[in-house]
N, C-alpha and C positions, 0 to 999 in steps of 0.2 A: 349833857341837857343839864337844866336844872330846872327841875319841876317843882310847884308848888304844892302845900300840901295840901289844897282843893284838889289840883290837878293829880296827884298822886290817888286820892281819893277817889275821883271820877277814874278815869283809866284804869284802876284797880278793880272796880267794881267792874268794868266792861270785860277784862280778861277773866275776873270771875265769872260772870253770868257765865259768857264761853266756855269755859272747863266745865261749869255746872251743866251747859247743853250738851257738848259732846259725852260727856260722861253718863245723860242718862238715857244718850241714845242708842249708848252698849250696854248699859243695864237692860237695856228694854231687849234691845235683841238675845241679849242671853238667857232672861227671862223667857222670850217664845220660844227660842229653840228647847228649853228645861221643860214649858208646858208642849208640847209638842212630843218628847221622849215619856213625861209623864204622862201622858194622858194614852200613848200606847203600848205603857209598862198595864196600866190599870186596867183597858179591855181586853188585855194576854190574858191576865189573871183573872177580872171578876166578868170577862165576856161584856154584852152592850157595848151598844156605842154612847160613848159621853159624850154632850156637846162640847 
């Protein structure tokens, strides 16, 4: 298949947006897990209930 430069930019942009969306979902999940571990550790060390 021969794509024109405009088609390459369009489809490349769509693929790029999909990749960014997938990576952002993964990073959000990792940060949520880190947040829970950090809150648990801070509660153990300093007491109290952090929100």
